[in-house]
SETINU-17717 format. One record per residue (C-alpha): residue number from 0; residue in three letters; x, y, z. Coordinates in Angstrom, 3 decimals. Example, Ala and Ser with C-alpha at 12.3 -4.5 7.8 and 13.67 -1.06 7.14 Angstrom:
<sites>
{site 0,'ALA',{12.300,-4.500,7.800}}
{site 1,'SER',{13.670,-1.060,7.140}}
</sites>
This chain:
<sites>
{site 0,'MET',{63.707,-60.643,92.386}}
{site 1,'ARG',{63.557,-61.754,88.750}}
{site 2,'ASP',{60.108,-63.268,89.272}}
{site 3,'ARG',{58.868,-59.958,90.662}}
{site 4,'GLU',{60.339,-58.091,87.693}}
{site 5,'ALA',{58.733,-60.511,85.300}}
{site 6,'THR',{55.314,-59.902,86.809}}
{site 7,'GLU',{55.704,-56.106,86.997}}
{site 8,'PRO',{52.921,-54.439,84.969}}
{site 9,'CYS',{54.014,-53.355,81.505}}
{site 10,'THR',{52.554,-49.886,82.044}}
{site 11,'HIS',{54.910,-49.286,84.957}}
{site 12,'ARG',{57.865,-50.116,82.744}}
{site 13,'ILE',{56.722,-47.740,80.039}}
{site 14,'ALA',{56.203,-44.977,82.578}}
{site 15,'HIS',{59.685,-45.604,83.977}}
{site 16,'VAL',{61.264,-45.383,80.506}}
{site 17,'GLU',{59.302,-42.227,79.702}}
{site 18,'ARG',{60.337,-40.548,82.954}}
{site 19,'ALA',{63.951,-41.461,82.319}}
{site 20,'ASP',{63.728,-40.108,78.785}}
{site 21,'VAL',{62.124,-36.876,79.988}}
{site 22,'GLN',{64.869,-36.514,82.604}}
{site 23,'ARG',{67.506,-37.035,79.916}}
{site 24,'ARG',{65.963,-34.369,77.672}}
{site 25,'CYS',{65.730,-32.012,80.621}}
{site 26,'GLU',{69.406,-32.364,81.505}}
{site 27,'VAL',{70.909,-32.517,78.030}}
{site 28,'GLY',{69.605,-30.121,75.384}}
{site 29,'ARG',{70.788,-29.457,71.859}}
{site 30,'GLY',{74.561,-29.314,71.727}}
{site 31,'GLY',{74.892,-30.869,75.204}}
{site 32,'ARG',{73.752,-27.723,77.026}}
{site 33,'LEU',{71.898,-28.086,80.310}}
{site 34,'ARG',{68.153,-27.436,80.261}}
{site 35,'ASP',{66.235,-26.578,83.425}}
{site 36,'HIS',{63.356,-28.506,85.007}}
{site 37,'ALA',{61.032,-25.492,84.772}}
{site 38,'HIS',{61.243,-25.645,80.966}}
{site 39,'LEU',{60.322,-29.319,81.045}}
{site 40,'GLN',{57.325,-28.626,83.270}}
{site 41,'ARG',{56.136,-25.806,81.012}}
{site 42,'ARG',{56.461,-27.945,77.923}}
{site 43,'HIS',{54.655,-30.983,79.256}}
{site 44,'GLY',{52.026,-29.257,81.380}}
{site 45,'GLY',{53.562,-29.925,84.815}}
{site 46,'GLU',{53.668,-27.670,87.858}}
{site 47,'GLY',{54.213,-24.055,86.894}}
{site 48,'SER',{53.098,-24.666,83.345}}
{site 49,'ASP',{51.919,-21.677,81.303}}
{site 50,'ALA',{49.802,-23.953,79.098}}
{site 51,'PRO',{46.086,-24.471,79.782}}
{site 52,'HIS',{45.255,-27.351,82.107}}
{site 53,'GLU',{44.406,-30.526,80.211}}
{site 54,'HIS',{41.570,-32.471,81.805}}
{site 55,'GLY',{41.030,-36.200,81.960}}
{site 56,'ASP',{42.426,-39.100,79.969}}
{site 57,'ARG',{42.552,-37.196,76.690}}
{site 58,'GLY',{45.169,-34.738,77.958}}
{site 59,'ARG',{47.248,-37.496,79.596}}
{site 60,'HIS',{47.160,-39.650,76.446}}
{site 61,'ALA',{48.245,-36.657,74.305}}
{site 62,'ARG',{51.250,-36.017,76.557}}
{site 63,'VAL',{52.236,-39.669,76.609}}
{site 64,'ALA',{51.947,-39.896,72.800}}
{site 65,'ARG',{54.190,-36.866,72.419}}
{site 66,'LEU',{56.810,-38.339,74.766}}
{site 67,'ARG',{56.770,-41.621,72.848}}
{site 68,'GLU',{57.364,-39.718,69.599}}
{site 69,'ASP',{60.210,-37.775,71.189}}
{site 70,'ARG',{61.937,-41.039,72.074}}
{site 71,'HIS',{62.392,-41.608,68.320}}
{site 72,'ASP',{64.082,-38.255,67.711}}
{site 73,'HIS',{67.345,-40.024,66.900}}
{site 74,'GLY',{66.291,-40.096,63.250}}
{site 75,'GLU',{64.000,-38.359,60.717}}
{site 76,'ARG',{60.745,-39.980,61.815}}
{site 77,'GLY',{57.601,-39.209,63.754}}
{site 78,'LYS',{54.942,-36.527,63.434}}
{site 79,'LEU',{55.802,-33.038,62.199}}
{site 80,'ARG',{53.327,-30.346,63.269}}
{site 81,'ILE',{53.342,-27.480,60.762}}
{site 82,'SER',{51.391,-24.242,60.478}}
{site 83,'ALA',{51.290,-22.096,57.322}}
{site 84,'THR',{49.162,-19.455,55.617}}
{site 85,'SER',{46.218,-20.874,53.697}}
{site 86,'ASP',{47.137,-19.776,50.173}}
{site 87,'PHE',{50.845,-20.607,50.368}}
{site 88,'GLY',{50.120,-23.890,52.094}}
{site 89,'ARG',{47.736,-25.106,49.397}}
{site 90,'ASN',{49.563,-23.761,46.348}}
{site 91,'LEU',{53.171,-24.614,47.124}}
{site 92,'LEU',{53.900,-26.089,50.544}}
{site 93,'MET',{51.736,-29.204,50.078}}
{site 94,'LYS',{53.640,-30.122,46.905}}
{site 95,'TRP',{56.977,-29.691,48.671}}
{site 96,'LEU',{55.797,-31.748,51.648}}
{site 97,'ASP',{54.976,-34.590,49.232}}
{site 98,'GLU',{58.560,-34.403,47.946}}
{site 99,'PHE',{59.942,-34.321,51.465}}
{site 100,'ARG',{57.947,-37.377,52.536}}
{site 101,'ALA',{59.284,-39.283,49.553}}
{site 102,'LEU',{62.755,-38.699,51.013}}
{site 103,'TYR',{61.676,-39.409,54.599}}
{site 104,'PRO',{58.777,-41.893,54.468}}
{site 105,'GLU',{58.725,-42.340,58.259}}
{site 106,'VAL',{57.767,-38.696,58.796}}
{site 107,'ARG',{54.071,-37.891,59.182}}
{site 108,'PHE',{52.470,-34.460,58.996}}
{site 109,'ALA',{49.875,-32.564,61.007}}
{site 110,'LEU',{49.306,-29.506,58.807}}
{site 111,'THR',{47.316,-26.483,59.944}}
{site 112,'LEU',{46.475,-23.858,57.308}}
{site 113,'THR',{45.373,-20.521,58.767}}
{site 114,'ASP',{46.128,-16.865,58.232}}
{site 115,'THR',{45.932,-16.298,61.975}}
{site 116,'ILE',{49.262,-16.324,63.818}}
{site 117,'SER',{49.500,-19.554,65.808}}
{site 118,'ASN',{50.699,-19.864,69.391}}
{site 119,'LEU',{53.432,-22.402,68.783}}
{site 120,'VAL',{53.601,-23.546,72.412}}
{site 121,'LEU',{49.906,-23.800,73.249}}
{site 122,'GLU',{49.039,-25.358,69.872}}
{site 123,'ASP',{52.057,-27.697,69.972}}
{site 124,'ILE',{53.412,-26.505,66.602}}
{site 125,'ASP',{56.929,-27.559,65.592}}
{site 126,'LEU',{57.315,-25.134,62.703}}
{site 127,'SER',{55.304,-22.217,61.329}}
{site 128,'ILE',{55.821,-20.710,57.851}}
{site 129,'ARG',{54.858,-17.028,57.850}}
{site 130,'PHE',{55.287,-13.833,55.879}}
{site 131,'GLY',{56.993,-10.922,57.608}}
{site 132,'THR',{58.945,-10.783,60.860}}
{site 133,'PRO',{57.126,-11.744,64.068}}
{site 134,'ALA',{56.995,-9.397,67.039}}
{site 135,'ASP',{57.256,-12.291,69.510}}
{site 136,'SER',{60.840,-12.325,70.806}}
{site 137,'SER',{60.419,-15.889,72.139}}
{site 138,'LEU',{60.417,-17.170,68.542}}
{site 139,'VAL',{63.353,-17.827,66.263}}
{site 140,'ALA',{62.632,-16.412,62.778}}
{site 141,'ARG',{64.815,-18.198,60.246}}
{site 142,'PRO',{64.763,-16.429,56.839}}
{site 143,'LEU',{63.605,-18.675,54.020}}
{site 144,'ALA',{63.150,-16.373,51.023}}
{site 145,'PRO',{62.518,-12.803,49.945}}
{site 146,'ASN',{58.918,-12.070,49.072}}
{site 147,'ARG',{57.618,-9.255,46.932}}
{site 148,'ARG',{53.955,-8.353,47.259}}
{site 149,'VAL',{52.197,-7.231,44.098}}
{site 150,'LEU',{48.924,-5.590,43.112}}
{site 151,'CYS',{47.142,-7.895,40.699}}
{site 152,'ALA',{43.841,-8.524,38.934}}
{site 153,'SER',{42.370,-10.810,36.313}}
{site 154,'PRO',{42.718,-9.876,32.609}}
{site 155,'ALA',{38.913,-9.828,32.319}}
{site 156,'TYR',{38.593,-7.285,35.122}}
{site 157,'LEU',{41.296,-5.047,33.643}}
{site 158,'ALA',{39.656,-5.248,30.227}}
{site 159,'ARG',{36.375,-4.142,31.775}}
{site 160,'LYS',{37.608,-1.445,34.161}}
{site 161,'GLY',{40.929,-0.323,32.675}}
{site 162,'VAL',{44.433,-0.403,34.208}}
{site 163,'PRO',{45.494,1.932,37.048}}
{site 164,'GLY',{48.735,3.798,36.485}}
{site 165,'GLU',{49.365,5.207,39.974}}
{site 166,'PRO',{47.904,4.980,43.495}}
{site 167,'GLY',{45.649,7.972,42.892}}
{site 168,'ASP',{43.789,6.005,40.216}}
{site 169,'LEU',{42.681,3.273,42.640}}
{site 170,'ALA',{39.624,5.218,43.807}}
{site 171,'ARG',{37.708,4.130,40.713}}
{site 172,'PHE',{38.559,0.437,41.099}}
{site 173,'ASP',{37.152,-2.373,43.224}}
{site 174,'CYS',{39.602,-3.427,45.956}}
{site 175,'ILE',{39.865,-6.708,47.844}}
{site 176,'VAL',{41.067,-6.272,51.440}}
{site 177,'ILE',{42.509,-8.918,53.753}}
{site 178,'SER',{41.746,-8.439,57.429}}
{site 179,'SER',{43.477,-9.792,60.515}}
{site 180,'VAL',{42.833,-9.706,64.258}}
{site 181,'ALA',{44.427,-6.258,64.222}}
{site 182,'GLY',{41.892,-5.006,61.680}}
{site 183,'PRO',{41.652,-4.605,57.899}}
{site 184,'VAL',{44.836,-4.000,55.940}}
{site 185,'ASN',{43.261,-1.219,53.894}}
{site 186,'GLU',{46.133,1.281,53.817}}
{site 187,'TRP',{48.026,0.389,50.688}}
{site 188,'ARG',{51.419,2.063,50.651}}
{site 189,'PHE',{53.370,2.229,47.395}}
{site 190,'THR',{56.866,3.595,46.710}}
{site 191,'ARG',{58.548,4.740,43.502}}
{site 192,'ASP',{61.912,6.541,43.217}}
{site 193,'GLY',{61.936,7.117,46.951}}
{site 194,'HIS',{58.494,8.744,46.971}}
{site 195,'THR',{55.657,7.064,48.860}}
{site 196,'GLN',{51.948,7.352,48.239}}
{site 197,'THR',{49.276,5.722,50.415}}
{site 198,'TYR',{45.813,4.827,49.216}}
{site 199,'THR',{43.255,4.071,51.940}}
{site 200,'VAL',{40.656,1.660,50.634}}
{site 201,'PRO',{37.119,2.702,51.748}}
{site 202,'MET',{35.937,-0.336,53.704}}
{site 203,'GLU',{32.267,0.298,52.909}}
{site 204,'ASP',{33.059,-0.333,49.243}}
{site 205,'ALA',{35.672,-3.094,49.641}}
{site 206,'LEU',{35.394,-6.853,49.457}}
{site 207,'GLU',{36.827,-8.058,52.787}}
{site 208,'THR',{38.052,-11.448,53.943}}
{site 209,'THR',{40.296,-12.913,56.623}}
{site 210,'ASP',{41.551,-15.650,54.270}}
{site 211,'GLY',{44.263,-14.958,51.691}}
{site 212,'ALA',{43.084,-17.859,49.539}}
{site 213,'VAL',{39.631,-16.260,49.283}}
{site 214,'ALA',{41.165,-12.919,48.273}}
{site 215,'ARG',{43.098,-14.670,45.512}}
{site 216,'GLN',{39.987,-16.504,44.314}}
{site 217,'TRP',{38.004,-13.274,44.189}}
{site 218,'ALA',{40.747,-11.692,42.100}}
{site 219,'LEU',{40.657,-14.685,39.743}}
{site 220,'CYS',{36.881,-14.318,39.454}}
{site 221,'GLY',{37.306,-10.702,38.322}}
{site 222,'TYR',{35.928,-9.035,41.450}}
{site 223,'GLY',{38.719,-6.483,41.785}}
{site 224,'LEU',{42.338,-5.709,42.650}}
{site 225,'ALA',{44.193,-7.560,45.423}}
{site 226,'VAL',{47.595,-7.235,47.049}}
{site 227,'LYS',{49.137,-10.703,47.139}}
{site 228,'SER',{52.518,-12.252,47.881}}
{site 229,'ILE',{54.160,-13.313,44.655}}
{site 230,'TRP',{54.679,-16.805,46.093}}
{site 231,'ASP',{50.882,-17.149,46.335}}
{site 232,'VAL',{50.077,-16.077,42.782}}
{site 233,'ALA',{53.123,-17.322,40.863}}
{site 234,'ASP',{51.221,-20.088,39.033}}
{site 235,'ASP',{48.401,-17.682,38.154}}
{site 236,'LEU',{50.853,-15.153,36.733}}
{site 237,'ARG',{52.612,-17.816,34.653}}
{site 238,'ALA',{49.293,-19.081,33.275}}
{site 239,'GLY',{47.993,-15.565,32.570}}
{site 240,'ARG',{45.080,-15.903,34.968}}
{site 241,'LEU',{46.283,-12.811,36.862}}
{site 242,'LYS',{48.224,-9.735,35.761}}
{site 243,'ILE',{50.452,-7.454,37.838}}
{site 244,'VAL',{49.395,-3.815,37.685}}
{site 245,'MET',{51.418,-0.741,38.632}}
{site 246,'PRO',{54.704,-2.719,38.663}}
{site 247,'ASP',{56.675,0.520,38.910}}
{site 248,'TRP',{54.982,1.255,42.286}}
{site 249,'ARG',{56.414,-1.117,44.870}}
{site 250,'TYR',{54.381,-2.441,47.783}}
{site 251,'PRO',{56.373,-3.240,50.986}}
{site 252,'ASP',{57.998,-6.669,50.904}}
{site 253,'ALA',{57.212,-9.371,53.486}}
{site 254,'PRO',{60.005,-11.977,53.554}}
{site 255,'LEU',{59.160,-15.581,54.353}}
{site 256,'HIS',{60.341,-16.994,57.677}}
{site 257,'ALA',{60.274,-20.340,59.415}}
{site 258,'LEU',{59.297,-19.801,63.037}}
{site 259,'TYR',{59.998,-22.086,65.946}}
{site 260,'HIS',{60.143,-21.627,69.695}}
{site 261,'ARG',{63.521,-20.519,71.024}}
{site 262,'ASN',{63.499,-22.977,73.933}}
{site 263,'ARG',{62.082,-25.989,72.155}}
{site 264,'PHE',{64.170,-29.013,71.226}}
{site 265,'LEU',{64.448,-29.256,67.416}}
{site 266,'ALA',{63.967,-32.868,66.439}}
{site 267,'PRO',{65.957,-34.222,63.461}}
{site 268,'ARG',{62.762,-34.318,61.349}}
{site 269,'VAL',{62.281,-30.541,61.944}}
{site 270,'ARG',{65.885,-29.742,61.082}}
{site 271,'ALA',{65.640,-31.887,57.956}}
{site 272,'LEU',{62.502,-30.044,56.787}}
{site 273,'LEU',{64.145,-26.673,57.421}}
{site 274,'GLU',{67.113,-27.580,55.228}}
{site 275,'PHE',{64.814,-29.011,52.557}}
{site 276,'LEU',{62.614,-25.892,52.407}}
{site 277,'THR',{65.636,-23.573,52.359}}
{site 278,'GLU',{66.919,-25.417,49.295}}
{site 279,'ARG',{63.524,-25.383,47.530}}
{site 280,'PHE',{63.030,-21.673,48.150}}
{site 281,'ALA',{66.505,-20.887,46.807}}
{site 282,'GLN',{65.774,-22.878,43.640}}
{site 283,'THR',{62.462,-21.117,43.026}}
{site 284,'ALA',{63.179,-17.490,44.073}}
{site 285,'GLY',{64.966,-16.565,40.846}}
{site 286,'GLU',{62.037,-17.751,38.721}}
{site 287,'LEU',{59.635,-15.502,40.600}}
{site 288,'ASN',{61.673,-12.365,39.939}}
{site 289,'ALA',{61.143,-12.904,36.226}}
{site 290,'LEU',{57.370,-12.747,36.707}}
{site 291,'VAL',{57.444,-9.067,37.657}}
{site 292,'PRO',{57.409,-6.817,34.556}}
{site 293,'CYS',{60.603,-4.792,34.294}}
{site 294,'THR',{59.681,-1.352,32.983}}
{site 295,'ASP',{61.779,1.793,32.756}}
{site 296,'ASP',{59.653,3.281,35.539}}
{site 297,'ALA',{60.397,0.276,37.756}}
{site 298,'MET',{64.128,1.027,37.677}}
{site 299,'PRO',{65.628,3.102,40.472}}
{site 300,'ALA',{66.073,6.715,39.340}}
{site 301,'GLU',{69.888,6.616,39.246}}
{site 302,'ARG',{69.948,3.366,37.308}}
{site 303,'ARG',{67.440,4.805,34.842}}
{site 304,'ARG',{69.599,7.932,34.330}}
{site 305,'ARG',{72.675,5.793,33.676}}
{site 306,'ALA',{70.772,3.738,31.107}}
{site 307,'GLN',{69.591,6.900,29.358}}
{site 308,'ARG',{73.162,8.306,29.244}}
{site 309,'THR',{74.380,5.021,27.757}}
{site 310,'GLN',{71.712,5.175,25.070}}
{site 311,'ARG',{72.636,8.779,24.152}}
{site 312,'ARG',{76.375,8.013,24.032}}
{site 313,'PRO',{77.571,7.771,20.376}}
{site 314,'ASN',{78.707,4.389,19.196}}
{site 315,'ARG',{82.447,4.696,18.498}}
{site 316,'ALA',{82.933,1.140,17.371}}
{site 317,'GLY',{84.938,1.096,14.216}}
{site 318,'ALA',{85.902,4.786,14.544}}
</sites>
């Protein structure tokens, strides 16, 4: 018996270990809860899978590689597949990932930067960093940070064209529009003191792109006004390369979320990155608020009235 075991092909042993590991993950999920076999088949492309069929050796090797990585989920190691928006990913996330890898040197990254919403299951994404709240109920959206969106332009452009004071002034300015699969985001809605005004950017006159990083670059080049998340342009605002215009008119916020699939096992490396990013966002959020000019018009109406009453009140000190 021992001689037969000794001559058993190594590949059969690996396959046996992998099948046992898959069975273990199927039966025991996070927190010891049972997980059904259908979920396992969907995840790894078995019978009843919703994922596209993978042909040939390439698909089989990819599945085996993923299973081998999952066997090491007892610690912060292995490959972390991340998706993020292009501008945020280049300007901030890459720096934070460098810091994270210094803490966890056995973690490797597969980073996808795109402004298109990824299919986390089909594209095998562990974690996606996105602005706004997703409509997909199969995803968990963990809040990371508030995010104010601002209308901004380069100082050179404002010196040449002037500074808009309200949404009605935008008709005489060049506007940079970001488009998505749903179409161009050319209805810019601003609110002040509870009153909302919408300016619809004429697309025949607009500069249009599907990439937020391109929109930011065009604004830096002095091509026009762009609506950008403050996380994307924070360094440009600090350096004076961009200026916020119409700060008293607020564009709808789009909070940052970390997205992951509701039914997917969260490896320790994913949980560690979530905690790390939450801490980094908390440390940085306060600094960003200081970048938005605080004018009297930017105050809520009631707060402004209270401030005016305080200023008119006679100083009775020493009376």
